[in-house]
C-alpha positions as CSV (number, residue, x, y, z in Angstrom):
1,M,21.5,15.9,-5.3
2,K,20.1,16.2,-1.9
3,I,16.8,14.3,-1.9
4,L,14.3,14.4,0.9
5,K,11.8,11.5,1.0
6,V,8.6,11.9,2.9
7,I,6.6,8.8,3.8
8,H,4.1,8.0,6.6
9,G,6.1,4.9,7.8
10,Y,9.5,3.3,7.1
11,P,10.9,-0.2,7.7
12,P,11.4,-2.0,10.0
13,A,8.6,-0.4,12.1
14,Y,6.3,-0.3,9.1
15,N,6.4,-3.0,6.4
16,A,3.5,-2.5,4.0
17,G,4.0,-2.0,0.3
18,S,4.5,1.8,0.1
19,E,7.0,1.7,3.0
20,V,8.9,-1.3,1.6
21,Y,9.1,0.4,-1.9
22,S,10.2,3.7,-0.3
23,Q,13.0,1.9,1.5
24,T,14.1,0.2,-1.8
25,L,14.1,3.5,-3.6
26,C,15.9,5.5,-0.9
27,E,18.6,2.8,-0.6
28,A,19.1,2.9,-4.3
29,L,19.2,6.7,-4.6
30,S,21.7,6.8,-1.7
31,Q,24.3,5.1,-3.9
32,N,24.9,8.5,-5.6
33,H,23.0,11.1,-3.7
34,E,22.4,12.5,-0.2
35,V,19.1,11.0,0.9
36,Y,17.1,12.1,3.9
37,V,13.8,10.5,5.1
38,F,11.1,12.3,7.0
39,T,8.8,9.7,8.6
40,R,6.7,9.0,11.7
41,E,6.9,6.7,14.7
42,E,4.4,6.1,17.5
43,N,5.9,6.1,21.0
44,P,3.4,6.9,23.8
45,F,6.4,7.2,26.2
46,L,7.9,10.2,24.3
47,P,6.5,13.7,24.1
48,D,4.1,14.4,21.2
49,Y,5.9,15.5,18.0
50,D,9.3,14.8,19.5
51,M,11.8,14.4,16.8
52,R,14.9,12.1,16.7
53,V,17.5,11.5,14.1
54,E,19.0,8.2,12.9
55,K,22.2,8.5,10.9
56,G,23.6,6.0,8.5
57,K,24.0,5.7,4.8
58,L,20.9,7.9,4.7
59,T,19.5,10.1,7.5
60,K,16.1,9.4,9.0
61,Y,14.1,12.1,10.8
62,L,11.4,10.4,12.9
63,I,8.6,12.5,14.4
64,N,6.5,11.0,17.2
65,I,2.8,11.2,16.1
66,P,0.1,10.7,18.8
67,L,-1.9,8.6,16.4
68,L,-4.6,7.3,18.7
69,R,-5.7,10.8,19.6
70,Q,-5.3,12.4,16.2
71,R,-5.8,9.7,13.6
72,Y,-8.0,11.6,11.2
73,R,-6.2,15.0,11.2
74,Y,-4.6,15.8,7.9
75,S,-2.9,19.0,8.9
76,H,-0.6,19.2,11.9
77,P,0.9,22.6,12.6
78,E,3.3,20.8,15.0
79,V,4.6,18.6,12.2
80,D,4.9,21.6,9.9
81,R,7.1,23.5,12.4
82,V,9.4,20.5,12.7
83,F,9.5,19.9,9.0
84,E,10.3,23.6,8.3
85,D,13.4,23.2,10.6
86,I,14.4,20.2,8.6
87,L,14.0,22.0,5.3
88,E,16.2,24.8,6.7
89,T,18.8,22.4,7.8
90,I,19.0,20.2,4.7
91,N,17.9,22.7,2.0
92,P,17.1,19.7,-0.4
93,D,17.1,20.0,-4.1
94,V,13.9,17.9,-4.4
95,V,11.3,16.5,-2.1
96,H,9.7,13.2,-3.1
97,I,6.5,12.4,-1.2
98,G,5.2,8.9,-0.8
99,H,2.3,9.5,1.7
100,L,1.1,12.2,4.0
101,N,-1.4,10.3,6.1
102,H,-0.5,10.8,9.8
103,L,1.9,13.5,8.8
104,S,0.7,16.8,7.4
105,T,-0.7,18.0,4.0
106,T,0.4,21.6,4.9
107,I,4.0,20.8,4.5
108,I,3.4,21.1,0.7
109,P,3.0,24.9,0.8
110,K,6.2,25.1,3.0
111,I,8.1,23.3,0.3
112,S,6.5,25.1,-2.6
113,R,7.3,28.6,-1.1
114,R,11.0,27.6,-1.2
115,R,10.7,26.8,-4.9
116,I,11.8,23.2,-4.2
117,P,10.4,20.7,-6.8
118,I,7.8,18.3,-5.3
119,V,7.3,14.8,-6.7
120,Y,4.5,12.7,-5.3
121,T,4.1,8.9,-5.8
122,L,0.5,7.8,-5.3
123,H,0.1,4.5,-3.4
124,D,-3.7,4.5,-2.7
125,Y,-6.7,6.8,-2.9
126,W,-6.0,8.9,0.3
127,L,-6.1,12.3,-1.4
128,I,-9.6,11.6,-2.8
129,C,-10.8,9.3,0.0
130,A,-10.2,10.1,3.7
131,R,-10.0,6.3,4.4
132,G,-7.7,5.8,1.5
133,Q,-9.2,2.6,0.0
134,F,-12.8,3.5,-1.1
135,L,-14.2,1.1,1.4
136,Q,-17.2,2.3,3.4
137,R,-17.4,1.6,7.2
138,N,-20.9,2.3,8.3
139,P,-21.5,0.7,11.7
140,Q,-25.2,0.3,10.9
141,T,-24.4,-2.1,8.1
142,T,-24.4,-5.6,9.4
143,Q,-24.3,-7.9,6.3
144,D,-21.3,-6.3,4.6
145,L,-18.9,-4.4,7.0
146,W,-16.7,-3.1,4.2
147,P,-18.9,-2.2,1.1
148,L,-17.0,-0.8,-1.9
149,C,-17.5,3.0,-2.5
150,E,-17.9,4.3,-6.0
151,G,-16.5,7.7,-5.3
152,Q,-16.1,10.6,-2.9
153,G,-19.2,12.6,-1.8
154,N,-19.2,14.9,1.3
155,E,-22.5,13.9,2.8
156,K,-22.2,10.3,1.7
157,C,-18.7,10.1,3.4
158,A,-20.2,11.6,6.6
159,K,-23.0,9.0,6.7
160,N,-21.3,5.9,5.4
161,C,-17.8,6.2,6.9
162,Y,-17.8,8.7,9.8
163,A,-21.1,7.8,11.5
164,G,-19.0,5.9,14.0
165,Y,-18.0,9.2,15.5
166,F,-21.6,10.4,16.0
167,S,-22.9,10.7,19.6
168,G,-25.6,8.1,19.0
169,L,-28.3,10.5,20.1
170,Q,-31.0,10.5,17.4
171,E,-31.9,14.1,18.1
172,E,-28.3,15.1,17.3
173,R,-28.0,13.1,14.1
174,N,-28.8,15.8,11.6
175,K,-26.4,18.3,13.3
176,E,-23.7,15.6,13.3
177,I,-24.2,14.8,9.6
178,A,-24.0,18.5,8.8
179,Y,-20.8,18.8,10.8
180,W,-19.0,15.9,9.2
181,T,-20.3,16.9,5.7
182,D,-18.8,20.3,6.2
183,W,-15.6,18.6,7.5
184,F,-15.3,16.6,4.2
185,R,-16.1,19.6,2.1
186,A,-13.3,21.5,3.8
187,R,-10.9,18.6,3.5
188,M,-11.5,18.2,-0.3
189,D,-11.3,22.0,-0.9
190,H,-7.9,21.9,0.9
191,I,-6.7,18.9,-1.0
192,R,-7.7,20.5,-4.4
193,D,-5.6,23.4,-3.5
194,I,-2.7,21.3,-2.3
195,V,-2.4,19.1,-5.4
196,T,-1.9,22.2,-7.6
197,Q,1.4,22.8,-5.8
198,V,2.8,19.4,-6.6
199,D,5.1,19.5,-9.7
200,L,4.6,15.8,-10.7
201,F,2.4,12.9,-9.6
202,I,3.5,9.4,-10.3
203,A,1.0,6.5,-10.4
204,P,2.3,2.9,-10.3
205,S,-0.8,1.5,-12.2
206,Q,-2.8,2.8,-15.1
207,Y,-5.9,2.1,-13.0
208,L,-4.8,4.5,-10.2
209,L,-3.7,7.1,-12.8
210,K,-7.1,7.1,-14.4
211,K,-8.8,7.5,-11.0
212,Y,-6.8,10.6,-10.1
213,K,-6.9,12.1,-13.6
214,D,-10.7,11.8,-13.7
215,F,-11.0,13.3,-10.2
216,F,-8.6,16.2,-10.3
217,N,-8.1,16.6,-14.1
218,L,-4.4,16.5,-13.5
219,S,-2.0,17.1,-16.4
220,S,1.1,16.7,-14.2
221,L,0.6,12.9,-13.8
222,V,2.6,10.0,-15.2
223,Y,2.6,6.3,-15.0
224,M,5.6,4.5,-13.6
225,D,5.5,1.0,-12.2
226,Y,7.3,0.2,-9.0
227,G,11.0,-0.6,-9.2
228,F,12.5,-3.6,-7.3
229,D,16.0,-4.6,-6.1
230,L,16.4,-7.6,-8.5
231,E,19.6,-8.6,-6.7
232,R,17.6,-10.0,-3.8
233,F,15.7,-12.3,-6.2
234,I,18.2,-15.2,-6.2
235,K,17.2,-18.4,-8.0
236,R,14.2,-20.1,-6.4
237,Q,14.9,-23.6,-5.0
238,R,11.4,-25.0,-4.2
239,V,11.6,-27.2,-1.2
240,K,9.9,-30.5,-2.0
241,E,6.7,-31.2,-0.1
242,D,3.8,-33.7,-0.2
243,K,1.1,-31.1,-1.0
244,F,0.5,-28.1,-3.2
245,V,1.1,-24.9,-1.1
246,F,-0.9,-21.7,-1.4
247,G,0.8,-18.7,0.1
248,Y,-0.4,-15.3,1.4
249,M,2.0,-12.5,2.1
250,G,0.7,-9.3,3.7
251,T,-0.8,-7.5,6.7
252,H,-3.5,-9.0,8.9
253,T,-6.3,-6.5,8.1
254,P,-9.8,-7.0,6.8
255,Q,-9.0,-4.9,3.7
256,K,-6.6,-7.5,2.6
257,G,-9.4,-10.1,2.4
258,I,-7.4,-12.7,4.3
259,H,-10.6,-13.9,6.0
260,H,-12.1,-14.6,2.5
261,L,-9.0,-16.6,1.7
262,I,-9.4,-18.7,4.8
263,E,-13.1,-19.3,4.0
264,A,-12.2,-20.2,0.4
265,F,-9.4,-22.6,1.5
266,G,-12.0,-24.4,3.6
267,K,-13.9,-25.2,0.4
268,V,-10.9,-26.5,-1.6
269,K,-11.1,-30.3,-1.8
270,S,-7.7,-30.9,-3.3
271,D,-4.9,-31.9,-0.9
272,S,-3.1,-28.6,-0.2
273,Y,-1.6,-26.3,2.4
274,L,-2.3,-22.7,3.1
275,R,0.7,-20.7,4.5
276,I,0.2,-17.2,5.8
277,W,3.1,-14.8,6.1
278,G,2.8,-11.4,7.8
279,R,3.4,-9.5,11.0
280,E,0.8,-10.1,13.8
281,R,-1.3,-7.1,14.8
282,G,-2.6,-6.8,18.4
283,E,-6.1,-8.0,18.7
284,V,-6.6,-8.3,14.9
285,T,-4.6,-11.5,14.4
286,P,-6.4,-13.5,17.1
287,A,-9.7,-12.4,15.7
288,L,-8.5,-13.4,12.2
289,K,-7.4,-16.8,13.4
290,S,-10.9,-17.4,14.8
291,F,-12.1,-17.8,11.3
292,V,-10.1,-21.0,11.1
293,H,-12.3,-22.5,13.9
294,N,-15.2,-22.4,11.4
295,L,-13.4,-25.0,9.2
296,P,-13.4,-28.7,9.6
297,L,-10.6,-30.0,11.8
298,E,-8.7,-31.7,9.0
299,K,-8.6,-28.3,7.1
300,R,-7.5,-26.4,10.2
301,R,-4.4,-28.6,10.4
302,L,-3.4,-27.6,6.9
303,I,-3.2,-23.8,7.7
304,D,0.3,-22.7,8.8
305,W,0.9,-19.2,10.3
306,R,4.5,-18.3,9.5
307,G,4.7,-14.8,10.9
308,E,6.7,-11.9,9.5
309,Y,9.3,-12.6,6.8
310,N,12.5,-10.7,6.1
311,N,11.9,-8.8,2.8
312,K,15.6,-9.1,1.9
313,K,15.3,-12.9,2.2
314,I,12.0,-13.2,0.5
315,V,13.1,-16.0,-1.8
316,E,14.5,-18.2,1.0
317,D,11.8,-17.4,3.5
318,V,8.7,-17.4,1.3
319,F,9.0,-18.4,-2.4
320,N,11.0,-21.6,-1.7
321,H,8.1,-22.8,0.4
322,T,5.0,-22.0,-1.8
323,D,3.6,-23.0,-5.2
324,A,1.2,-20.1,-5.7
325,I,0.5,-16.7,-4.2
326,V,-3.0,-15.6,-3.4
327,V,-3.8,-11.8,-3.3
328,P,-7.5,-11.7,-2.0
329,S,-7.8,-8.0,-1.2
330,I,-11.4,-6.7,-0.9
331,W,-10.4,-3.1,-1.9
332,E,-9.3,-2.3,-5.4
333,E,-5.6,-2.4,-4.9
334,N,-3.3,-0.2,-6.8
335,S,-0.2,-2.3,-7.7
336,P,0.6,-4.9,-5.0
337,L,4.3,-5.5,-4.6
338,V,3.6,-9.1,-3.8
339,I,2.2,-9.7,-7.3
340,H,5.3,-8.4,-8.9
341,E,7.6,-10.3,-6.6
342,A,5.8,-13.6,-7.2
343,Q,5.9,-13.0,-11.0
344,Q,9.7,-12.3,-10.8
345,M,10.1,-15.7,-9.1
346,K,7.9,-17.4,-11.7
347,V,5.2,-18.2,-9.1
348,P,1.6,-18.1,-10.4
349,V,-0.7,-15.6,-8.7
350,I,-4.4,-15.8,-8.0
351,T,-6.0,-12.4,-7.4
352,A,-9.2,-10.5,-8.0
353,N,-10.5,-9.3,-11.3
354,S,-10.5,-5.6,-10.2
355,G,-8.3,-2.6,-9.9
356,G,-4.6,-2.7,-10.4
357,M,-4.6,-6.4,-9.4
358,A,-6.2,-7.4,-12.7
359,E,-3.8,-5.0,-14.5
360,Y,-0.8,-7.2,-13.7
361,V,-2.4,-10.7,-13.7
362,H,-4.2,-11.8,-16.8
363,H,-6.5,-14.8,-16.4
364,G,-5.0,-18.0,-17.9
365,V,-1.9,-16.1,-19.1
366,N,0.3,-15.6,-16.0
367,G,-2.2,-16.4,-13.2
368,L,-5.9,-16.7,-12.4
369,L,-8.5,-14.1,-11.6
370,F,-11.5,-14.6,-9.4
371,D,-14.7,-12.6,-9.0
372,H,-13.8,-9.8,-6.6
373,R,-14.9,-10.4,-3.0
374,N,-16.4,-13.8,-4.0
375,S,-14.8,-16.5,-1.8
376,N,-16.7,-19.2,-3.7
377,D,-15.1,-18.2,-7.0
378,L,-11.7,-17.9,-5.2
379,A,-12.1,-21.5,-4.0
380,K,-12.9,-22.6,-7.6
381,Q,-9.7,-21.0,-8.9
382,M,-7.6,-22.4,-6.1
383,E,-9.1,-25.9,-6.7
384,W,-8.2,-25.7,-10.4
385,L,-4.6,-24.6,-9.8
386,A,-4.0,-27.4,-7.2
387,K,-5.4,-30.0,-9.6
388,N,-3.5,-28.8,-12.7
389,L,0.1,-28.7,-11.6
390,A,1.6,-28.6,-15.1
391,E,-0.6,-25.7,-16.1
392,A,0.2,-23.9,-12.8
393,E,3.9,-24.1,-13.6
394,T,3.3,-22.8,-17.1
395,L,1.3,-19.8,-15.7
396,G,4.1,-19.0,-13.3
397,K,6.8,-19.2,-16.0
398,R,5.2,-16.4,-17.9
399,G,5.9,-14.1,-15.0
400,Y,5.7,-10.3,-15.3
401,I,3.5,-9.7,-18.3
402,Y,5.0,-6.5,-19.7
403,S,8.7,-7.6,-19.9
404,D,11.1,-10.5,-19.1
405,N,11.6,-9.0,-15.6
406,I,9.8,-6.7,-13.3
407,P,11.3,-3.1,-13.3
408,D,14.8,-2.9,-11.9
409,I,15.1,-0.2,-9.2
410,K,18.5,0.8,-10.8
411,D,16.7,1.7,-14.1
412,Q,14.0,3.5,-12.2
413,V,16.6,5.6,-10.3
414,K,17.9,6.8,-13.6
415,D,14.5,7.8,-14.8
416,L,13.8,9.6,-11.5
417,E,17.2,11.4,-11.6
418,N,16.2,12.8,-15.0
419,I,12.8,13.9,-13.7
420,Y,14.4,15.5,-10.6
421,K,17.0,17.4,-12.7
422,A,14.4,18.6,-15.2
423,L,12.2,19.9,-12.4
424,I,15.1,21.6,-10.6
425,L,16.1,23.3,-13.9
426,E,12.6,24.4,-14.5
427,K,12.3,26.0,-11.1
428,R,15.6,27.8,-11.6
429,I,14.6,29.2,-15.0
430,S,11.2,30.4,-13.7
431,K,12.7,32.4,-10.8
């Protein structure tokens, strides 16, 4: 088959969960199929919407998106035109979408009109939340900069998330609320139309599946956990150290709750280290590191910033150097890859009792849960784990709770091949 994967970022330029999973899937599919990737890059020295091609085992089409100027657009006619040319050139048998943020939602009708099956893997809430994570960002809120949002609402979204784009003139406020309320109404009307043209949605957690099913009343929606390249999970050889080591793997963003982790670590009395792996991000990382200055000097010395790791060497670079992984996200994550990876390596996980995080970690079974967004409770769970080494090891050994191993990407490819073939046949019969 000729398979076209659409994703808003692709390694090595982008290394968050959806991008890493997409790479794993594309590389596995390319063993037996022609795989093409349509993705974005951001290069201010190239013309806007310039497209370049990288050829290898799979072919990547990279379109240059002027993100700083058009961050919240969801439809890009310029992207659509480039994408239509790619469709004409490739004529794929199926298009598998991973994310359309920073690309264009209106490529979906272009695909649908050609009667090409569309599969869409959901990675967050972006289709039902313009910010993608159901976190509010109201500049007027000072005590909690990232309050959780219970659901989409046009006027609420205008006031609680997009007030930062208002002029600041009080006499204009009502007009601006009305403008952005109408913007959200138009966006959601458009999205409701778009989702009806997708042949199958895939949700990697039951939590996310329910969110989308309740919102859109979708029938063409199935659960399928992420698949992983198990060959890269060689046997863990823990390097001996004098202290228990907590590890964090992920991006340096507020949504990931890493500042809560640093605060919690400052309250842990047991002798332990905190190691932080992840790519540094402009001004964000120095601001994040400033949280460390609030800790006592002896605690500051126990925090080790390790930088970005090679995902294909995750065992040697990360798991051989940590005793537990902490996933402290302040948004209700879907199905974090890092949880699965730690469980495959029999490393215990501490994460929040919310969203898809609690779906894969059961308290006292294969890890520990803390009260979501509560750094005091996170510190309590970290303290317990560091003091109970035998129990920590037992929790880790239980690993992935639903089977002996996390899902193998090879098995997932077989399942997807069957899905693709069934949809292709269905399109042909209905012509």
